C-alpha positions, 0 to 999 in steps of 0.5 A: 499499499506505501508503494501506492501511495507513494507512486500517485500521490502526486497524481491522485488523492490516494486516502480516498476510500475507494482507492484504499479499497481497490490498492490490494487488487491494483497491487495484486494486478500490477495496475497503476492509478491516474489522474482522472485528467491523464486517463486515456480510453483503455484506462478503467474509470474509478467513480464515486458519487458520480465523479471520476476520482481515479483511472486503473490502468492495466499493464501492456498485453491486458486485453483492453474492453473498450477496444473497437469491434468489426466495424469501428463501434465500440465492443463495450458501449452498451456497457458503458452506458449501463454504468453511465445510467446507474451512476445518474440514477435512472434510464438515460432517456428519462434524464433532464437536458442538463444529466444527459449533457453531463452523460454525454461528458462522461461517456467523453471522458471515458472515450466513448466517441473515439470509435465510428458510429459510437454517436448514433449509440449514444444519441438512440439511448439518450432519446435525442438525434446525433446533431444534439449529441454533437451540440452536447460535445460542443457545449462540454468542450467550449 
């Protein structure tokens, strides 16, 4: 645990309860914590009360669950959508406009939009048009 804390103290708050809880697992699988702003699309986000507190970077050679499937679509886009719906407390299509915008920001942070045709899948889950998803993305970046 001390090694984990010293290696990540500058990047994340290693005393956070979630990070303390997963520290033995991370050590066992030789994974590392990274700050949310340094997370890449293959890193696993660690979310606590709706906020990403860190991400887990698995060792090289570990299969990434977000690798594109045949045709360039995220293999686990449905899983990402389910996770975000669970975190935001309900069906994505039934969320308020502000919560839908928040959902799009979360999905972007997790790399969902780096693959072809993912905007269509997100739009369908949110019950909006693809154009609306792009507007949400632009608003979040602006």
